[in-house]
N, C-alpha and C positions, 0 to 999 in steps of 0.2 A: 318491484321490477319497473324499470324505466319504460315508458310508453312512447312509441313513435307513430307517425301517421301511417295509415294503411297504404300498402303498395298498390296503386291503381294507375292505369295509363292516363295521361293528361294530354291536353291539346297544346298548340303552338304557344299561346301566351304564357303558359306555365313554363315551357321550355326557355323562352326568352327571359323570364323572371329568374330562373335558376342560373342562367349564364351570367346575368348581371349581379346576382347575389352569391356567386360561387366562392369568392374569397371569404365572405362572412360565414358561409356554411362550413368551409374547411376549418375555420377557426373554432366553430362551435361543436363540430362533430367530436365524438368521444375518442376516435383514433383514426389513423390514416386508412385503415381497412374499411371503416364505416363510410369515410369520404368516398372511396372508390366505389363502394356499393351504390351510393346515391348517384354518382356520375354514370356508372354502367347502366343503371336502371333507366335513366332519363336520356341516354344518348339518342334513341330513335325519335324523341319529341323535341330535341333542342335544334334540329337541323333545318335549314331553309334552302340552301343552295343546291342546284342539281349537279351532283358531283359523282365521282367514281365509287360505286357501291362495293366493287370488288376490293379496292384498296382499303375502304373502310372496314370491310370484313376481315382483311388480313391484320389490320391494326388492332381490331377488337380481340382477335384470337391471340395476338401477341400479349395484349394487356392481361387476358385471362391466364396465360401461361405464367406471367410474372406474379400474378396474384397467388396462384398455386404454390409458387416458390417462395411466397411471402417477401418478394422484392418489390415493395410498394412504390418506391420512387420511380423505378423503370416502368412499372405498370402505369403510372400517372402520365408519363410521356405519351404512351400509345393510346391511352384513353382520350387525351386531348387531340391526338392526330385523327382518331376515328371521329371525334366530334366535328372535325372540319370536312369530312369526306362523305358521310352517309346521306341517303336520300329518304325523305319522309313519305308516308302514305302508301308505300308499296308492300308487297308480300314480304319483301326483305325486312321492312320496318317492323312488321308484326312479329316475324321470327326472331329478330334481334331483341325486340322487347320481351318476348318469352324467354330468350336466353338470359337476358339481364335479370328478369324476375327469378329464374331458376338459380342463378349464381347468388343473387341476394338472399334467397331462401337458404342456400347452403351455408353462407356465412352467418346468417342469423341463427341457424340451427347450431352452429359451433359455439355461438355466444349465448345459447340457451334462451334466446328470444323466440320461444316456440310458437306463441300466438301469431306473431308477425311472420315467422317462417312459414307457418301453415297458410296464411293468407296469400303470401307471394307465390308459393308453390302451386296452390289451387288456381290462381290466375294464370300462371304459366301453363298449366295443363289445359285450361279452358281455351287459351289462344291456340295452342298447338292442335287441339282437337278441331278447332274451327279451320285452321290452315290446311291440315292433312286430311284428305278424303279417306285414305286407307291407313291401316295401322302402321305406325312408324316407330323406330327404336327410340326416338326422342320422347314420344308419348310414354313408352315404357320406362324411360328414365324419370319422368315426372311421377309415375306411379311408385317407382322405387323410392324416390325422395319422400313422397308422402308417407310411405310405409315407415321410413326412418323417423319421421317427425311424430307420427301417431304412436310408435313404440315408446319414444322417449316421453311422450305425454302420458303413457300408461294405458292408452286405448289399444289393447292388444288385438282385439277382433278386427278393428278398422285397419290396423297395421297389416294383419294377415291377408285381408281382402286385397289391399293394394299391392302387396308383394306378389300375390298370385296373379293378379291382373298384369303386372309387369312381366312376369315369366311367360304368361300366355301370349302376350304381344311379341315378345322377343323370339319365341318359338316360331312365330309366323314370318318374321322378317330377318332373322339372323341365322347363320350357320349353327349347327347343334352344339359345337364346342367353342362358340364365340367367347372371348374373354369377358364380355359384358354380362354373361350369365353368372360368373363367379361371385361378383359382389352381392348380387341379389340372393344367391344361394347361401352365402356366408351370413348375411343379415337375417335371412329366413331361419337359419339354424339357431341363431341367437334368440330370435323371437319365440320359436317353438320350444326351446329350452326353458324360457321364462314362463311359458304356458304349461310346462310339465309334460310336453309331448316329446319325450327323449328319442324314441326310435326314429320318428320322422325327421327330427332335428339332425341325428347322426347321418341319415341318408344325404341330406342337403350339404352338410359339412364336408363329407367325403367327396361329393361332386365338385365343390368349390376347390378343394385341394387338387383333385385330378385335372381340372381345367387350367388352374394357374400353373401347375407343374408342367403341363403340356406346352404352355406359352413361354414360361420363364425359366424352367428348370427348378430343382428343389431349393437351391441356395438363393432364395429371393424373399424380399420382405413380405410380399403378399402371401406367399406360401406359408411363411412363419406365422403370420397373423391367423390364417385359416387353421393351422395346427393348434395354435393356442386356444382358439374358440372351440375346436373339437375336443381338446383336453378338458376344458371347462364342462362341456356336456357330459363326457364320460365321468368326471368327478361327481357331478350332481346326480348322475344315474347310479353312482356307487361302484363303478368299475374303476377302482383306483390304479390298478396295474396299467391298463391302457391309458388312463389319464396321465400317469407319470411318463410313459413312453412319448406321448405327443408333447407334453410340456418340455421335456428334455430336448426333443428334436427341434422344437420351435426356438428355445432359448439358444441352442447351439448355433442355429442359422443366424439369429440376430447378433450374437456376440462376434460372429465371423464377419458380418458385412456392415455393422453399424458402429458409431462411436459409443464408447462405454457410458457416456451420459446421454442417453436417448430415451424419449418417452416409451418407445416400444420395448426397450430392455427392461424398464420398470414394470411394464405389463407382464413380461415373462417372469420376473421375480415375484410379482403379485400372485400370478397363477401357481407358482411352486409353493409359495406360502399358504395359499388357500388349500392346496392338496395336503401339505404337511399338517395343517390344522384339522382337516377332515380325518386324517389318519391318527390324530392325537399326538403328533410330534411337535409339541409346542415351542421348544427352543429353536428348532429349525424353522418353524413357521415364523417366529419372531424375527429371526435373522433375515429371512427373505422379505418380510413385510417392511422392515426398517430400511433395507436396500431400496425397495420400491419407493418408499416415501422420500428417501434422500434425493433420489433422481427427480421425482416430480416436484419437490420443493425447490430444487436447484433451478429447474426450468419454469417454475411458476405455473405448472400444469393444473388445469381445473380438476384433475382426478385425485388430488390430495385427499378430499373427503373419503374416497374409497379406501385409501390406506389407513385413515383413522378408524374406519369401521372395523377392518380386519384386526388392527392392533387392539382395538377395544375388546373384540371377541377373544383374542388370544389371552389378554390379561384376565378376562373373565374366566376363561377355562383354567387359568393358573391360580384362580382363587382371589385375585386382586379386584374385587368387584367395584370398589370406588373408582379405580382408574378406568375400569371397563365402562362405567357409566359416563365418566368425563369424556372419553374419546367418542363414544356413541352420541352423546349429547351435542358435541361440537359438530360432528358429521351431520346430525339431524338438522341443526340450524342452517348449515350450508346447503343441504339438499332441499330443504323447504324454500329457501331463498331462490334456489336455482330451478326447482321443478314444481313448486306449489305443495300444499299440504296433502292433497289427494293424489298420491302416486305410489305404485308398488314398492319402489326403493325406500320411500319414506316409511311405509308400513313395515318393511323388513327391519329398519333401524329401531322402530318402536317396539317390535317383538324382542329384539336384543335388550332394550331398556326394561321391558317387562320382566325378563328372566333375572336380570341383575338386581333390580329393585326388590324383587321377591326374596332373593337370596340374602339381601341386607336387612330383611325384615320390614321393608316399606310396602306392605301389602296393598294399601289403598292406591299408592302411586303405580304399582304394578297393574292393578285392575284398570286404572284409567288408561295407561299405555296400551293394554291388551284390547280394551273395547274399541279404541280408535284404530289400532292396526287391523283388527278383524273386520271392522266395518269397511275400511278402504279395500281390503283384499277381496271380500265377498262381492263388493260392487264392481271391481275392475278385473278380477281374476276368475270369478265364479266359485262354485262350491267344491270343486274337485282339484284344487291346485295344491302342490306340496307346501307352499308358503301358508296356505290356509290351515293345513294339517299342523304345522309348527305352532300357529297361534292357538289352535284348539288344545294342543299339548300344554302350552303356557297357561291357558285358562284352567285346564284341569288341575295344574299345580296350585293355582290360586284357590280353586274351590276346595281342595284338600286343606289348605291353610285356613280357610274360612269355615271349616267343619261342615261342608256340604258335599258328602261323599257321592250321592247318587248323581249329581251334576258332574262331578269329577270323572266318574266312570263313563258317563255319556260322552264327555269331551275327548277323553283318551280313545274311546272306541271309534269316534268319528275320524280322528287323526289316523288311526291304524287302517281303517277302510280306505281312506284316500291314498295313503302311501302304497298299500298293496295293489290298488288299481293302477297307480302311476308307474311303479317300478317293479312290481311283482313281490310275492310274499317272502322270497328268500334273499332279497336284497338287503344289504346292511342299513340302508336308509329306512326301509320298512321295519327292520329288526329294532331299530332305535325306538320307533313308535310302539312296537310290541313290548319291549322291555319297560317303557314308560307306563303302559297299561298294567303290566305285571307288578310294578312298584306301587301303583295305586291300589291294586287288590291286596298287596302285602300290608299297606297302611290300614286297610279295612279289616285285617285279620282273616281274609279269605285266602288261606294258604294254598289250597289245591289250584285255584285259578291262577294265583300268583306264580307258583312253580311252573305251571304249564306255559305261560306266556314268556317268562324270563328264560327258561331253558330253550324254548324255540328261538328266542332272540340270540342267545349265546351260540347256538348252533350255526346261525347265519353268519355271525361275526367270525367264528373260527373257520368256517368254510371259505370265507373271503380272505383268510390269512391275515386278519387284523388282530394278531395275538396280544398286542400291547395297547389296543385302543382303550382310552379312558372309559368309554361306555361299557365295554366288555368287563373291565375291571370292576366298575360300579355294579354290574350285574352279578359278578361273583360275590360281592359284598351283600347284595340283596338275598341271594340264595343262602349264604352263610347265616345271615340274621334269621331267616325263616327256619332253617334247620336247628339253630340254637334254641329258638323259641319252642320247637317241637322236641327238644331234648336229644337230637341226633347230632352229637358233637363230632363224630368221625366225619360225617358228610360235610359239616360246617368247616372242619379243619382242611378237608380236601380242597374246597373251593378257595379258602384263604391261601393255601399253599400255591394254587394256580395264580392267584393275585400277586403274590410275592415274586413268582417267576416272571410274570408279565412286567412287573416293575423293576426287574433286574436285581432283586434282593432275595434269592432263594435261600441264602444262608440264615435268614431271619426266621425261617420256619421252625427252628429250634430255639427255645427260650435260653436267655443268658448270654446271647451274642451281643457284641458291641455294634453300635450303629455304624455302618460303613461311611465312607466319605460322602457327604451330602451333595457334593457337586455332581455325583453320578445319579442322583435321584431325579427322574424326569417329571414326576408329578408328586410333590410332597403332600398335598392334601389327601390324595388317594392312599398314600403310604400311611398317613396318620390314621385313616379309618381302618386300614388293614391291621395295624398294630393294636388298635383299641379292640377290635373283634377277636384278635388272637388272645388278648388278655382275658376276654370273656370266656373263650373256649377253655383256657386253663382253669378258670374258676368253676366251670361246669363239671369238672372231674372231682366229685366230692370225696372219692375214696383216696385221693392222693394226699390229702391232709396238708401239711405245711408246704410240701413240694409244689402243690398247685398254687398256693398263695405266693411263694417266692417267684415262680415262673410268671404269674400274672403281674406282679409288681415290677419284674424286669421289663416287661413290655410297656408298662405305664411309664417307666423312667425313660425308655427310648422315645415314647410319645412326647414327653415333656421336652427332651432335647430337640426333637423335630419341631415342636411348636416354636421354640426359641429361634430355630433356623428360619422358619417361615416368616416370623415377625420381622426379621432383618430385611426380608425382601419386600415388605409392604411399606410404601411410603406414606399413604394417606391415613388420616385419623379414622375415618369410618371403617376402612378395611382392618386397621389394628383393633378397633373396638369389636368388630364382628369376630375376628379371630379370638379375642379374649372371651367373648361369650361362648364360642364353640369349645374353647379350651377348658372352660369352667366345668363342663360335664366330665371331661377326662380327668381333671384334678379331683373331682368328687369321687370317681371310681377308684382312683389311686389312693385317696385318703381312707376310703372304706377298707381297702385291702391292707394298708399299713396298720390301720387300727386293729384289725383282726390279728395280725402278726404280733402286735404289742400285747393285746389282751390275752391271747391264748398261748403264746409261746415266749412272752417276755422279751421280745426283740427290741432292745432299747434303741437301736439305730432307726427303727421305724418311727420313733418320735421325731427325729430330725427330718425324715421324709414328710411327715405330716405337716410340720411347721413350714417347711419350704413350699409345699403345694398350697397351703393356706395363704402364704405371702404372695405367691405368684398370681393368686386370683384377685389381688387388690391393687388398685392404683398403678397400673402398668404405665399408662401415659404420663402420670405424674412422676413416676420413678425415673423415666427418661429425662425429664427436666432437671431432676435433682442430681442426676449423674453427669449432666452435661459439663458443668464447670470442672469437675474432677477429671473427666475424659479429656477436656481441652488441655489441662495442666500436664497430665501424664503422657499424652500423645504428641505434645509439641506442636499443636495446630496453630498456624499463623493467625494473627488477630483478624486479618482481612476476611478470612473465610467465614468465621462465625458472624462477623458484622454483616457480610453479604447475606448469609442465611437469615439473620434477624430481620434485615430490611425486606427480604422476600416475604417473610411471615407477616410483617406489618402491611405490606402492599396487598397480600392476599386477604388479610382480614378486612381491609377497606373494600376490596372488590366483592368479597362475599357479602358484606353488608349492603352494598348497592344492588347486587343481584337479588338478594332477599327482598329488599324493598320493591324493586321492579317486578318481581314475581307476585308479591302480595297485591300490588296495584294493577296486575294483569297487563303490564306494559311489555308486550311480547318482543317487539323490536329492541327495546333497550335491554331486556333481559338476555336476548341472543348476543348482543354486543358485550355485555358483562361476562357472559359465559366464555366468549372468545378470549377476553382479557384474562380471565381466571385460568383458562387452558394454557395460555402463553406463559403465565407466571408459574404454573405448576410444572410446565415443561422445563423452564429454567431452574426450578427448584430440584427436579429430578436430576437434571444434568449436573447441578452442583453437588448433590448427594453422591452421584456416581464418581465424580472427581475425588471427593473426600474418601469414599469407600475404597477407591483404587490406590490413592497416594498416601492416605492416613488410615489404614484399616484398623489400627489400634484404637483410634478415636471412635470410629464407627462401632466397633465391638463394645467398648466400654460404655458408650452412651445407650445403645439399644439392646445389648444382651444382658438383661437384668438378672442378677443372681442374688437372691435374698441373703441377708447375713445369717450366720449360724446362730443357734440358740445361745451358745456360750458367749458369742460377741454381743448379742442383745442384752444378756444378763449383766455384762460388764458396764453397760451404759444405762442401767437402771439405778435409781437411788435406792437406799436401804428400805425406804417406806413405800416404794412403788410396786404395784402388781400389774403386769401387762396381761390383758385378756383378749385373745384373738378368737373371732367367731368365724364359722364356715357353715353355710346351709347346703346340704345335699338332699334336695327334695324336702321332705319333712323331717329329716334327721339333722340335728344341730350338733356340731362338734365345737368344743370349747377348749382352747389351748391356753394355759395360764403359765406365766413366767415371772419369777421374782429374782432378786439377787442370788438366792440360794436354793431355788427349787423350780421344777417344771412338772407339769401334769397335763393330761388330755382327758376330757370328759365327753360322753356321748349322751344325747337326750333326744327322745322321740317327741316331736311336737305334734299337735293335732293337725290334720290336713288343712283345716281352715285357719291356720295361724296368721296368714296375711289379713284375713277378715277381722280377726281379733285384734291385730295391731291397729287397724282402722277404727275399730270400736273403742279401743283404749284411748286413741288420740281424740276421737270425737268427745269422749267424756271430759276432756281437758279443753279442747279448742272450740267446740260448738257452744258458744255462749247463749245462743237462743234456746238450745235444748237444756242447758244447765239452769236457765231462768225458768223455763216453762215446765220442766219435769225434774225438779231438783232431787227428789228421792231416787228416781230411776238412774239419773246421771251419777249421783253419789255412789249408789250400789255398784254400778258398772265400774266406776273408777276404783273403788276399794278392792273389788274382786280381781280385776285385771292387774292392777298394780302389784298385788301380792303374788298372783299366779306367775306373772312374768319375772318377778324376782326369783321364785323357785326354779323356773326353767333356765334363767340366764346366769344367776349369780350364786345360788345356794351352794352348788358343788364346788366351784373354784374358791369360794370364801371359807368353806368349812375347814380346810386344811392349812390355811395360811396363819402366820404368827401375828401376835398382837401389834407388832411393829408396823404392819401395813396400814396406811391411812390414805393412800392416794392410788386411784385406779385409772389405768390407761386403757381405753377401750378401742378395739379395732372392729367396728360392727360389720356385719355381712348382710347384703340385700336389704330387705325391708326393715331389718333391725336398726338401720341408720336413721329411721324416722322416729325412734323411741326416745323419750326423755328419761334416761336411766336414773337420774337423781331422784325422781319422784317415786321410784319403785319402793314398795313397802316391805320391810324386813319381817313384819308380823301382820297377822290378820287384824284388821280394825273393823269395828262395827259402825253401821250407819245410825243416826246421822253423823256426818264427819265434821270434826273441828280441824280444819285444814292448817291451823297454826301449829298443832301438836301431834301430827301423825308421825309414825315411825319411819320416816323417809330414809332412804339410803344416804341422802345428803347429810343427815345428822352425824354419820360415822366416817364418811369418806368424801374426799374431794375427787372429782372425776374430770377427765379430759379425753379426747379422741384423737385418733391418727388415721390418715388415709393409708399410710404405709409405715413400716418400722424405720424406713430411711429418714423419716422426720424426727426420730429421736436425736437428741443432742449428740454430736460426734459421729453419727452414722450417715454422713453425706449432706447434711444441711446445717453446718455450723454457723456461728455468728459471722456477720460480714462487717467490714469497716463502714461506719456511717459517714455520710457526707457532712461536712462541717459548715458552720456559718461564719460570721465575722469573728476574726481573731481565733478561729478554731473551735468556737463554741458549738457543741452538737445541737442540731435542731431536734427537739424532743418530740413534739406532737403537733400534727396539723388536724384541726377539726373542721368539718364541712357541714353546714346546715342551710340548705336553700330555703327560701320563703315562697310558699305557693299561695298566691292570692286567689287564683282560680285554678281550673284543671290544667295541670302542666301538659296535658295531652290534647287540649282542646282543638288544636289545628295540626295535629300530627297523625300520620297514618297508623301509628302503633295503637291508637285508640281502638282500632277495629280488629286487633289481633284476636283470633278465636281462642288461643290458649293463654293469652296474657292475663295476669291477675294483678290488679293494683293492691299493693301491700303497705304496710306498717300498721296504722290503726284502722285502715279501711276508709278513713275520711281524708279528703285532700289536704286541707291545712294541717300543719304539724306545729302547733303553738309551743309544745314542749321541746322541740328540737333545738331552737335557738338558745334557750336557757341552758339546755343540757350541754351543748358544745361550749358555750361561754364558761360555765362552771368547770367543766373538765379541763379546758385549756388553761384557765387561771390556776387550777390546782397543780397541773403538770408543767406550768411555765411554758406553755405552747402557744401556737398561733391559731386564732379562730377565723374562719372564712364564712361570713354570714351573708345571706341574701345573694346579691349579684356577684359577690366575691367567691361564692361557692359554685363556681362554674366548672364545667368539664375541662376547659382549657387550663385553668389554674391547677386543677388536680393532676392532669397529665404532665404539666411542667414541674410541679413542686413535690408530688408524692415520692419520687425516688430520693429526695433529700432528707426525709424525716424518719425518726426512729419508731414513731407510732403514728397511725392514721385512724381517725375516728369519723365515721360517715353516718350522720343522722338524717335520713332522707327516705324517699319512696323507692320501691323496687318494682320491676315488672318481671314476673317469672313466666318464662316460655317453656312449658314442658315438652312441646313437640320439637322445638329447636333450641336446646339449652344454650348454644353459643350466642343466642340473641336475647337471653335474659338481660335485664337492663337496670342500671342505677340511674335515677332521674336527678340530675343536677339542676342548678338554677335555670329556669326557662327564659331568662331574660336575653339569652343569646340563641342564635339559630341552631347551634349544635350542642345539645345539652344531655343527650342520651348516651351513656357509656355502656357499651355492650360487653358481655362476657368475653367475646372473641377478641376485643381490644385488650382486655385485662390479661388474657393468655399471652399476649405479645409484649407486655410491659416487663421492665426489669426493676423490681422493687428491692429495697434493702431493709424493709420494715421489720422490726423485732415483734411488732404486734399491729394487727389490723382489727378494729372493732367495727363490725357491720351492724350498726343500729338501724338497720332496715329489715323488715320482716321477711320471713321465709328464706333468708340468705343462706341457710344451711340445707334447703331442700331443693329438689329438682328431678330431672329424669334419672331413673335408676338404670345403670348399665352393668350387667354382670362382667366381672373382670376389671372394672374401673371403680365402680361405686356410684355415689350420687353426684350427678353433674350439676353442681350448684354454683352460685356466685362465689361462695367460700372456696370451692375447688379451684376456680379461676385464680383467686388471689394466692392460694398456695402454690399454684403452678408458676405464678409470676415472681415468686421468691419470698413471700411473707413467711416468717418463721412460725408465727402463731396467729390464731384468729379467734375472735369471739363472734358467734353466728347464732341465728335464731331458727327455730324449728316450726314456728307458726307466727301469724300476725300478732304483734304485741301491742299493748295499750300505750299510747303516746304519753299519758299522764304519769304512769308509774315507771316507765323506762329510765327517765332522767335520774330518779332517786337511786335506782339500782346501779346505774353507771357511775354515779358519783362515789358511791360506796366501794365499788370495784376498784376505781383508780386510787382511792384513799388507801386501800389495802396494798395495791401495787407500790405505792410510794413508801409504804412501810416495809418494803423488800420481801413481800410474800411471793411464793411461786404463783403463777397466773391462775392455776386451777384452784389453789387454796384461797386466793383473793376473791374469785368468783363465788366460792362456797361461803366465805364469810359475809360477802355482800348479800347473798340470798338469805342466810340465817339472820342477819341483821334486819332485813326487810320483814321476815316472818315474825320477829319479836315485836316489831313496832307497827305491823300492819293492822288496819281495821279488819274485823272478821269478814266483811264483805269482799275485801280485796286480798284475802289470804289464799284464795283458790290458785292452784298451780298455773292457770292461764296467765296470771299477772306477773309471775316471777320466774317460772321454770323454762321459758322459751330459749334463753340464751345458754349455749354450751361452748366450752373451750376446746380448741383443736390445735395440735402441733407441739412445739417446744414450750414446755411449761416452766422453764427456769425463770427465776426473778429477773426483772429488768436490770441491766448492768448499772453499777453505781455511777453517778455523775462525777466526772473527774474535775477537780478544782485546778488542775494543772493549766488548762488553757487560760483561765482567769489570771493565774499567777504570772504566766508568761506575758499575757497582755498587759498586766499592771506594770511589770518590769520594763516592757518595751515603752510604755508611756513615760515612766520615770526617766528612762535613758533619753528619750526625745526631749523631755522637759529640761533635763540637765544640760543637754547639748545646746538647746536654745538659750539657756541662761549664760552658758560659757561664752557663746558667740556674742551675745549682747554685752557681756562684761568686757570682752576684748575690744569690741567697737568703741565702748565708752572710754577705755584706756587710751586707745589710739587717738 
């Protein structure tokens, strides 16, 4: 915040100095208004001549009138006139000085220069108290002003003291119904409301309306303002009917007497939006909030952050938590800059951020926000304020997430006691706290206490006629879940029926109904929960047999359609990933029901349902990218729109990177600026998406409404020797769906509850070289046991029934299974000590590849693309990149200190084998090698889209907390050498194959509904048809040999998966026994389109040769003609 000199009275020499320097001051002041404040303040000390003080007084009053009207040029004329007329050193001089200080404080207050405003106002009060022996209304005005300043500073008790002093003085020297009472009463109402003293606040609000109506009549701006503030008080007290009455009356007056683009009209819309939000009418709330924001933005009004807060809350209540955080974060930055960090308004925004971060699974972020918010509120608001109650509720939710139930109960109980004291036990605001406590008891399996609190909360909401409030519907869900747990299905169904009525969907209370028009659903996430619970109710009826399964499956199918609809409304990546995680549980329940129908009743259509749900649980974000080109083609989208969309993505990726770095380095001001830029770009992106959705709905639907291919379609795109194996984990139950050209089957396997631990143990027996060296017998035994056991769990059943023709397996792993090296699974039990060269690996009999989604199969949405050509049309085959690291490539880079970053490939900084590896591979494939300085990030970004194959032999940084910032480390000879995954996601590659000879390139953060967020995932998103990636840090010395063999097989027209298999088998045949351990050869796995590389065409060379012959012939003919002539 910009600092200015304290406002103190000076003597004549300063006045002379100001007169002489006035032009300079006018040039340097921030605005005309600031100049006038300086002039008004110093009028009494600038004057020397004995002149007419009455005339000076009139001029000064005129100047103040024009300042109020914001006509600053006219005001300046009268300021200079007063400058020539006033007399120093008199009582008049001191009073005019006090007036000037008072006006200066008012304008500083409007500009949020609160410390300066407080100083000026206190000096004005001091002078007035010295001049007036008796109480005077101008002293009351100073107390009133100080009350306003203290309230904005968050010092509520000081504000209350000063307001009451102002009223006490006014009662001594003004008539009882003087207009000057009304402003203080209005502000006192706002203050008391902020303090949670609603009844007293209502009294003063009604008095303000009465007095202003007496003086102006009802159709006046001041009366409208008072009514708006009274409505806010009723809303916060939970009296929504009276709140609506006063909001409507206030807005009606404003619309009748003001321009349509007026800041007070925006205030009215904001109030109506906040009431609609409190009542759970989110669409209407959004409409009003957007109207308010439009007006404030048009007028450049400082209240724009308020609209960002309410918009953020609305988006949060609609389930779009990423957007909710974005809006609240930008509002927080604005308010911190305006008010400082320690302010009740800042604490309120921090509480919003707490709730949305928790819902997105960012528990530690939520805890940090909550601790700061609660500390501010307890210090400034005391222990019995409604905002403190809200923070206790938020902390209770965090404690539940952290498995600290006793602390959670204590926090929810504190919140309830506060709200009951403030608004009474039967108020909806208190009922919200009571329901939250009941949910806490339900989570702790204390059903009796849970029922008691939730039912009491429901009664309060129903008594307040809030039949469709989301909190009430959520309470119905809580009761239904408790009754289901107790086996009381009829009670559960009763409350779910109430939920459907509240949501406007009563017809869905009977199974088998079609989902109505989704535009009529006002809260889709709540409807999704209702449908899921209705399915469980059907399943609880054991005596109904198949009918109960059919009814349950119909509700799950409705749920899946609803999930697709919700996804269309979510613009942000984090929100879509959050939805995918939530949807995973519903898909799991649907698969279980369909599997029962298939096993017990032979319902073959259930197989299709199982496959569809398994596919919907994988790679949704990636599937959107694969569908984009097809959508653009069929929807006739103009090229300029995708280009603009792509540029926004690139700009956002850059801003996200800068924000990430600023946050890591704790540069708060820079981070705030980058957040503001990100918010601006996301707003543009949302606007563009809205245009596309409105004018090109087919494109939007085709891109975002992912419908997996049918099993028959997938089978058509499999080769005769391929078997596709799709996995799904539902808790500790593993479902395996196998598809070949001529068969399909589903298998169910119960895994041990600690299967994730066993996966880690298995990986450790391969990748922990220190353990393998120090305890070889234990490591060998673990590997042999786990490799055989995982084969039995994962592959024994699907391989038992396939024909001998099958020799290639296409794996779609689920969850933690993505970290397993399938090729090293053992088809037979082997005894220790192990000879790792001759074990019965799955690799011996099958080649293996992986898919993120079936859309990556050839012909299913990701076909070959035309490759860019070089000179004379020659295709560019391969670009290999091998930086040379002489010292730590991170020695002077902030990423060196990333908590979650892990340097990978061999674990040592120099990579002596990388240079030779790239040179050999490039020579073999007639490609281009970029070594050392040439292996720069800039070269890669420029050249990568032109090549058929990319080979990257370099270090990587894996960031498991923020996978978008996992990094490939190019040549450190340039300043910008770290390529983030976020940048890869925004590239447009045409590569047939990308080999990531950097370690751990196939591992990263696991997200349900998407898969493993790795560097390879980023390359697949950017357009790479197939990839070679690693599952652990590989040995630099052995990687080159393996890669050369792989490319040699590719050159012999082998499919990519078979080429990798042959390369590994060749390695095992020739390896020294010490280097036959799977650590050295099994890390690399293939993913994507496994077709052989397209044959090199000789046509370009033929055409090139012909062109050269023609040119040579033409030159000879011209030469001959010249010689003849």
